ROVEXTOR-711262 format. One record per atom (N, C-alpha, C): residue number from 0; x, y, z. Coordinates in pm, 1 decimal. Layout:
N
zavo num=NUM | px=X | py=Y | pz=Z
...
END
This chain:
83
zavo num=0 | px=-13806.8 | py=-14594.4 | pz=-13833.0
zavo num=0 | px=-13690.5 | py=-14524.6 | pz=-13843.1
zavo num=0 | px=-13734.7 | py=-14412.1 | pz=-13662.9
zavo num=1 | px=-13773.9 | py=-14410.4 | pz=-13559.2
zavo num=1 | px=-13773.0 | py=-14366.8 | pz=-13470.0
zavo num=1 | px=-13731.6 | py=-14239.8 | pz=-13452.9
zavo num=2 | px=-13780.7 | py=-14090.8 | pz=-13450.2
zavo num=2 | px=-13665.4 | py=-13970.4 | pz=-13448.1
zavo num=2 | px=-13705.2 | py=-13958.1 | pz=-13280.0
zavo num=3 | px=-13557.7 | py=-13910.1 | pz=-13184.3
zavo num=3 | px=-13538.5 | py=-13937.0 | pz=-13062.7
zavo num=3 | px=-13588.0 | py=-13745.3 | pz=-13033.5
zavo num=4 | px=-13530.6 | py=-13695.7 | pz=-13165.3
zavo num=4 | px=-13546.1 | py=-13545.8 | pz=-13174.9
zavo num=4 | px=-13711.0 | py=-13474.5 | pz=-13198.2
zavo num=5 | px=-13756.5 | py=-13378.9 | pz=-13126.4
zavo num=5 | px=-13944.7 | py=-13341.7 | pz=-13027.6
zavo num=5 | px=-13871.3 | py=-13197.4 | pz=-13098.4
zavo num=6 | px=-13955.3 | py=-13138.6 | pz=-13132.4
zavo num=6 | px=-14029.4 | py=-13002.3 | pz=-13107.5
zavo num=6 | px=-14019.8 | py=-12918.5 | pz=-13058.8
zavo num=7 | px=-13899.6 | py=-12823.3 | pz=-13037.4
zavo num=7 | px=-13858.0 | py=-12738.4 | pz=-12915.5
zavo num=7 | px=-13717.8 | py=-12788.8 | pz=-12907.0
zavo num=8 | px=-13696.3 | py=-12912.1 | pz=-12919.6
zavo num=8 | px=-13593.0 | py=-12958.4 | pz=-12855.8
zavo num=8 | px=-13487.3 | py=-12816.4 | pz=-12968.1
zavo num=9 | px=-13322.6 | py=-12833.4 | pz=-12817.9
zavo num=9 | px=-13254.5 | py=-12788.2 | pz=-12842.4
zavo num=9 | px=-13098.7 | py=-12932.3 | pz=-12956.1
zavo num=10 | px=-13076.8 | py=-12827.8 | pz=-13132.7
zavo num=10 | px=-12993.6 | py=-12886.5 | pz=-13161.5
zavo num=10 | px=-12898.6 | py=-12841.8 | pz=-13307.0
zavo num=11 | px=-12803.5 | py=-12916.0 | pz=-13274.2
zavo num=11 | px=-12629.7 | py=-12882.4 | pz=-13341.0
zavo num=11 | px=-12704.4 | py=-12954.7 | pz=-13536.9
zavo num=12 | px=-12607.3 | py=-12879.4 | pz=-13557.2
zavo num=12 | px=-12648.5 | py=-12905.6 | pz=-13691.8
zavo num=12 | px=-12498.6 | py=-12977.0 | pz=-13742.6
zavo num=13 | px=-12502.8 | py=-13124.9 | pz=-13767.7
zavo num=13 | px=-12407.7 | py=-13132.8 | pz=-13815.2
zavo num=13 | px=-12308.6 | py=-13214.7 | pz=-13933.6
zavo num=14 | px=-12374.3 | py=-13139.1 | pz=-14111.2
zavo num=14 | px=-12417.1 | py=-13153.8 | pz=-14200.1
zavo num=14 | px=-12400.9 | py=-13054.9 | pz=-14256.2
zavo num=15 | px=-12375.4 | py=-13014.5 | pz=-14338.7
zavo num=15 | px=-12433.2 | py=-12942.8 | pz=-14525.4
zavo num=15 | px=-12343.9 | py=-12824.9 | pz=-14445.7
zavo num=16 | px=-12413.7 | py=-12669.5 | pz=-14555.3
zavo num=16 | px=-12359.1 | py=-12549.8 | pz=-14515.1
zavo num=16 | px=-12418.3 | py=-12501.1 | pz=-14419.7
zavo num=17 | px=-12549.0 | py=-12477.2 | pz=-14296.2
zavo num=17 | px=-12503.2 | py=-12474.8 | pz=-14158.6
zavo num=17 | px=-12415.7 | py=-12529.2 | pz=-14107.7
zavo num=18 | px=-12324.9 | py=-12610.3 | pz=-14110.8
zavo num=18 | px=-12209.6 | py=-12765.3 | pz=-13934.0
zavo num=18 | px=-12188.1 | py=-12635.4 | pz=-13831.4
zavo num=19 | px=-12211.7 | py=-12724.7 | pz=-13705.8
zavo num=19 | px=-12190.3 | py=-12631.6 | pz=-13602.0
zavo num=19 | px=-12296.5 | py=-12520.7 | pz=-13514.1
zavo num=20 | px=-12431.1 | py=-12466.4 | pz=-13638.9
zavo num=20 | px=-12473.6 | py=-12377.3 | pz=-13597.7
zavo num=20 | px=-12622.1 | py=-12485.7 | pz=-13481.3
zavo num=21 | px=-12589.0 | py=-12350.4 | pz=-13364.6
zavo num=21 | px=-12729.6 | py=-12451.0 | pz=-13325.2
zavo num=21 | px=-12903.3 | py=-12349.3 | pz=-13282.7
zavo num=22 | px=-12994.5 | py=-12501.8 | pz=-13274.7
zavo num=22 | px=-13070.7 | py=-12359.8 | pz=-13349.5
zavo num=22 | px=-13234.5 | py=-12458.8 | pz=-13220.0
zavo num=23 | px=-13301.1 | py=-12427.3 | pz=-13229.4
zavo num=23 | px=-13414.0 | py=-12460.7 | pz=-13134.4
zavo num=23 | px=-13523.8 | py=-12573.7 | pz=-13295.3
zavo num=24 | px=-13639.4 | py=-12661.4 | pz=-13286.4
zavo num=24 | px=-13605.7 | py=-12725.5 | pz=-13375.7
zavo num=24 | px=-13783.9 | py=-12659.3 | pz=-13338.6
zavo num=25 | px=-13852.0 | py=-12641.3 | pz=-13429.9
zavo num=25 | px=-14014.3 | py=-12634.1 | pz=-13507.1
zavo num=25 | px=-14103.5 | py=-12680.0 | pz=-13528.4
zavo num=26 | px=-14060.3 | py=-12781.4 | pz=-13588.3
zavo num=26 | px=-14159.5 | py=-12920.9 | pz=-13652.7
zavo num=26 | px=-14057.2 | py=-13024.9 | pz=-13655.3
zavo num=27 | px=-14118.5 | py=-13148.8 | pz=-13629.0
zavo num=27 | px=-14061.4 | py=-13233.5 | pz=-13699.8
zavo num=27 | px=-14158.8 | py=-13312.4 | pz=-13788.2
zavo num=28 | px=-14157.1 | py=-13403.2 | pz=-13826.4
zavo num=28 | px=-14184.7 | py=-13403.1 | pz=-14062.1
zavo num=28 | px=-14197.8 | py=-13622.8 | pz=-14002.1
zavo num=29 | px=-14260.5 | py=-13638.2 | pz=-13924.8
zavo num=29 | px=-14170.4 | py=-13814.6 | pz=-13886.9
zavo num=29 | px=-14243.3 | py=-13870.7 | pz=-14009.6
zavo num=30 | px=-14250.3 | py=-13859.1 | pz=-14149.3
zavo num=30 | px=-14344.4 | py=-13925.8 | pz=-14248.1
zavo num=30 | px=-14224.3 | py=-13970.8 | pz=-14386.7
zavo num=31 | px=-14112.1 | py=-13757.5 | pz=-14355.9
zavo num=31 | px=-14033.4 | py=-13791.2 | pz=-14503.8
zavo num=31 | px=-13890.4 | py=-13769.4 | pz=-14340.3
zavo num=32 | px=-13892.1 | py=-13800.5 | pz=-14311.7
zavo num=32 | px=-13755.1 | py=-13799.1 | pz=-14142.7
zavo num=32 | px=-13708.3 | py=-13655.0 | pz=-14253.0
zavo num=33 | px=-13776.3 | py=-13590.9 | pz=-14122.7
zavo num=33 | px=-13716.6 | py=-13434.4 | pz=-14205.1
zavo num=33 | px=-13769.8 | py=-13349.2 | pz=-14084.8
zavo num=34 | px=-13733.3 | py=-13221.6 | pz=-14060.1
zavo num=34 | px=-13745.7 | py=-13137.1 | pz=-13932.6
zavo num=34 | px=-13699.6 | py=-12974.7 | pz=-13963.6
zavo num=35 | px=-13793.6 | py=-12961.9 | pz=-13919.0
zavo num=35 | px=-13798.2 | py=-12782.1 | pz=-13924.6
zavo num=35 | px=-13653.3 | py=-12655.4 | pz=-13835.3
zavo num=36 | px=-13561.6 | py=-12607.1 | pz=-13907.1
zavo num=36 | px=-13507.6 | py=-12575.7 | pz=-13778.0
zavo num=36 | px=-13490.9 | py=-12447.7 | pz=-13776.2
zavo num=37 | px=-13516.5 | py=-12375.6 | pz=-13725.4
zavo num=37 | px=-13588.6 | py=-12260.3 | pz=-13705.6
zavo num=37 | px=-13437.5 | py=-12210.0 | pz=-13698.4
zavo num=38 | px=-13400.6 | py=-12113.0 | pz=-13804.3
zavo num=38 | px=-13327.0 | py=-12043.5 | pz=-13892.7
zavo num=38 | px=-13283.4 | py=-12021.7 | pz=-13991.5
zavo num=39 | px=-13288.3 | py=-12224.2 | pz=-13941.9
zavo num=39 | px=-13161.1 | py=-12283.4 | pz=-14072.0
zavo num=39 | px=-13254.6 | py=-12330.7 | pz=-14229.9
zavo num=40 | px=-13164.3 | py=-12349.7 | pz=-14276.1
zavo num=40 | px=-13178.6 | py=-12329.2 | pz=-14466.6
zavo num=40 | px=-13336.7 | py=-12256.5 | pz=-14522.7
zavo num=41 | px=-13299.4 | py=-12168.9 | pz=-14489.1
zavo num=41 | px=-13384.7 | py=-12012.5 | pz=-14565.7
zavo num=41 | px=-13406.8 | py=-12057.4 | pz=-14726.8
zavo num=42 | px=-13537.2 | py=-11998.7 | pz=-14719.0
zavo num=42 | px=-13578.0 | py=-12037.4 | pz=-14883.0
zavo num=42 | px=-13651.4 | py=-11906.8 | pz=-14971.9
zavo num=43 | px=-13585.5 | py=-11830.6 | pz=-15012.8
zavo num=43 | px=-13720.4 | py=-11772.2 | pz=-15074.2
zavo num=43 | px=-13889.2 | py=-11764.8 | pz=-15093.3
zavo num=44 | px=-13933.7 | py=-11769.0 | pz=-15033.3
zavo num=44 | px=-14076.9 | py=-11761.0 | pz=-15125.8
zavo num=44 | px=-14165.3 | py=-11637.4 | pz=-15163.9
zavo num=45 | px=-14219.9 | py=-11636.1 | pz=-15267.2
zavo num=45 | px=-14267.1 | py=-11530.8 | pz=-15408.7
zavo num=45 | px=-14424.5 | py=-11543.8 | pz=-15376.6
zavo num=46 | px=-14420.7 | py=-11398.8 | pz=-15280.5
zavo num=46 | px=-14591.2 | py=-11433.2 | pz=-15227.1
zavo num=46 | px=-14679.5 | py=-11408.5 | pz=-15393.0
zavo num=47 | px=-14799.0 | py=-11351.6 | pz=-15392.9
zavo num=47 | px=-14822.4 | py=-11291.2 | pz=-15519.8
zavo num=47 | px=-14937.1 | py=-11212.5 | pz=-15467.3
zavo num=48 | px=-14992.6 | py=-11147.0 | pz=-15558.6
zavo num=48 | px=-15064.7 | py=-11006.2 | pz=-15513.7
zavo num=48 | px=-15169.9 | py=-10992.0 | pz=-15473.2
zavo num=49 | px=-15245.2 | py=-10950.6 | pz=-15377.9
zavo num=49 | px=-15366.3 | py=-11060.7 | pz=-15270.5
zavo num=49 | px=-15448.0 | py=-10885.3 | pz=-15225.7
zavo num=50 | px=-15518.4 | py=-10981.6 | pz=-15195.8
zavo num=50 | px=-15609.3 | py=-10847.9 | pz=-15116.9
zavo num=50 | px=-15550.0 | py=-10802.1 | pz=-15008.2
zavo num=51 | px=-15533.1 | py=-10904.1 | pz=-14925.5
zavo num=51 | px=-15471.1 | py=-10807.0 | pz=-14815.8
zavo num=51 | px=-15248.5 | py=-10759.2 | pz=-14822.4
zavo num=52 | px=-15206.2 | py=-10850.2 | pz=-14967.6
zavo num=52 | px=-15043.7 | py=-10808.4 | pz=-14966.8
zavo num=52 | px=-15089.4 | py=-10746.7 | pz=-15124.5
zavo num=53 | px=-15125.6 | py=-10589.9 | pz=-15168.9
zavo num=53 | px=-15116.5 | py=-10539.7 | pz=-15306.1
zavo num=53 | px=-14962.1 | py=-10515.4 | pz=-15326.0
zavo num=54 | px=-14914.8 | py=-10503.8 | pz=-15259.3
zavo num=54 | px=-14797.9 | py=-10514.5 | pz=-15319.4
zavo num=54 | px=-14705.0 | py=-10676.3 | pz=-15404.6
zavo num=55 | px=-14802.9 | py=-10756.8 | pz=-15336.7
zavo num=55 | px=-14704.8 | py=-10921.3 | pz=-15315.3
zavo num=55 | px=-14532.4 | py=-10867.3 | pz=-15208.4
zavo num=56 | px=-14487.5 | py=-10978.1 | pz=-15206.1
zavo num=56 | px=-14368.6 | py=-11005.1 | pz=-15133.4
zavo num=56 | px=-14272.1 | py=-11078.0 | pz=-15132.8
zavo num=57 | px=-14132.1 | py=-11140.3 | pz=-15099.7
zavo num=57 | px=-14012.5 | py=-11220.4 | pz=-15170.0
zavo num=57 | px=-14003.0 | py=-11238.1 | pz=-15018.2
zavo num=58 | px=-14084.2 | py=-11303.9 | pz=-14909.8
zavo num=58 | px=-14042.2 | py=-11346.6 | pz=-14721.3
zavo num=58 | px=-13926.3 | py=-11461.9 | pz=-14789.1
zavo num=59 | px=-13890.6 | py=-11484.7 | pz=-14619.5
zavo num=59 | px=-13793.5 | py=-11654.2 | pz=-14639.0
zavo num=59 | px=-13882.4 | py=-11674.0 | pz=-14543.1
zavo num=60 | px=-13838.4 | py=-11836.1 | pz=-14569.8
zavo num=60 | px=-13890.0 | py=-11927.0 | pz=-14436.7
zavo num=60 | px=-13778.6 | py=-12024.8 | pz=-14448.9
zavo num=61 | px=-13783.6 | py=-12113.7 | pz=-14332.3
zavo num=61 | px=-13690.7 | py=-12248.9 | pz=-14339.6
zavo num=61 | px=-13767.0 | py=-12381.0 | pz=-14406.0
zavo num=62 | px=-13640.7 | py=-12478.2 | pz=-14444.9
zavo num=62 | px=-13655.8 | py=-12541.5 | pz=-14575.2
zavo num=62 | px=-13627.4 | py=-12663.3 | pz=-14469.9
zavo num=63 | px=-13671.8 | py=-12773.5 | pz=-14466.7
zavo num=63 | px=-13657.9 | py=-12902.9 | pz=-14297.5
zavo num=63 | px=-13519.5 | py=-12962.1 | pz=-14356.0
zavo num=64 | px=-13514.9 | py=-13046.1 | pz=-14294.4
zavo num=64 | px=-13333.2 | py=-13063.5 | pz=-14361.2
zavo num=64 | px=-13406.6 | py=-13254.1 | pz=-14238.8
zavo num=65 | px=-13283.2 | py=-13321.4 | pz=-14370.1
zavo num=65 | px=-13283.9 | py=-13453.6 | pz=-14252.0
zavo num=65 | px=-13220.9 | py=-13500.5 | pz=-14095.9
zavo num=66 | px=-13321.8 | py=-13579.9 | pz=-14086.9
zavo num=66 | px=-13304.0 | py=-13580.7 | pz=-13961.7
zavo num=66 | px=-13149.5 | py=-13637.9 | pz=-13917.9
zavo num=67 | px=-13118.9 | py=-13747.7 | pz=-14022.8
zavo num=67 | px=-12960.7 | py=-13738.6 | pz=-13951.6
zavo num=67 | px=-12830.8 | py=-13668.9 | pz=-13981.5
zavo num=68 | px=-12924.4 | py=-13499.8 | pz=-14057.0
zavo num=68 | px=-12831.4 | py=-13411.3 | pz=-14056.8
zavo num=68 | px=-12806.9 | py=-13324.3 | pz=-13942.0
zavo num=69 | px=-12874.5 | py=-13368.4 | pz=-13774.5
zavo num=69 | px=-12882.1 | py=-13304.4 | pz=-13697.1
zavo num=69 | px=-12887.9 | py=-13411.6 | pz=-13615.2
zavo num=70 | px=-12842.6 | py=-13299.3 | pz=-13437.6
zavo num=70 | px=-12831.6 | py=-13422.9 | pz=-13334.7
zavo num=70 | px=-12819.6 | py=-13315.8 | pz=-13231.8
zavo num=71 | px=-12871.7 | py=-13405.4 | pz=-13088.8
zavo num=71 | px=-12954.4 | py=-13366.0 | pz=-12987.1
zavo num=71 | px=-12858.5 | py=-13264.8 | pz=-12925.6
zavo num=72 | px=-12791.2 | py=-13146.9 | pz=-12875.5
zavo num=72 | px=-12697.9 | py=-13047.3 | pz=-12837.2
zavo num=72 | px=-12653.7 | py=-13119.0 | pz=-12687.3
zavo num=73 | px=-12731.6 | py=-13187.8 | pz=-12608.4
zavo num=73 | px=-12703.3 | py=-13226.8 | pz=-12464.9
zavo num=73 | px=-12630.7 | py=-13326.4 | pz=-12561.6
zavo num=74 | px=-12695.2 | py=-13465.3 | pz=-12609.0
zavo num=74 | px=-12538.7 | py=-13563.1 | pz=-12719.4
zavo num=74 | px=-12438.5 | py=-13497.5 | pz=-12773.3
zavo num=75 | px=-12485.8 | py=-13374.4 | pz=-12873.3
zavo num=75 | px=-12390.0 | py=-13363.6 | pz=-12920.3
zavo num=75 | px=-12197.0 | py=-13300.9 | pz=-12889.1
zavo num=76 | px=-12252.2 | py=-13245.4 | pz=-12698.8
zavo num=76 | px=-12151.8 | py=-13162.0 | pz=-12671.6
zavo num=76 | px=-12104.5 | py=-13219.8 | pz=-12582.9
zavo num=77 | px=-12156.1 | py=-13410.1 | pz=-12459.2
zavo num=77 | px=-12062.2 | py=-13484.3 | pz=-12424.2
zavo num=77 | px=-11996.5 | py=-13543.4 | pz=-12529.3
zavo num=78 | px=-12021.6 | py=-13582.9 | pz=-12682.9
zavo num=78 | px=-11918.9 | py=-13668.1 | pz=-12740.0
zavo num=78 | px=-11858.4 | py=-13539.6 | pz=-12755.0
zavo num=79 | px=-11839.3 | py=-13432.3 | pz=-12788.9
zavo num=79 | px=-11711.5 | py=-13295.8 | pz=-12747.0
zavo num=79 | px=-11605.7 | py=-13347.3 | pz=-12664.4
zavo num=80 | px=-11710.1 | py=-13337.4 | pz=-12541.1
zavo num=80 | px=-11628.0 | py=-13330.5 | pz=-12445.6
zavo num=80 | px=-11531.8 | py=-13451.3 | pz=-12380.0
zavo num=81 | px=-11566.5 | py=-13639.1 | pz=-12428.5
zavo num=81 | px=-11514.0 | py=-13668.2 | pz=-12419.8
zavo num=81 | px=-11386.3 | py=-13690.1 | pz=-12572.4
zavo num=82 | px=-11395.8 | py=-13591.8 | pz=-12628.5
zavo num=82 | px=-11242.4 | py=-13660.9 | pz=-12743.8
zavo num=82 | px=-11158.0 | py=-13599.6 | pz=-12649.2
END
């Protein structure tokens, strides 16, 4: 499946918990048909103690979501105006 969505595009999430939210695509993962969207599908990442991070840390990262759950913002707006 060829993705029409590229990194830097503005998209709208059309399915899932973040339905209706607009964001920018950070990365496209074509082998798994997924995209990394800024601020959507956040997951906690637990980092071990290390020399740089002596306390350890809990950070939040975006997890990839499936291509079928996002739509280009321009296309979404044109569909909304037709209805």
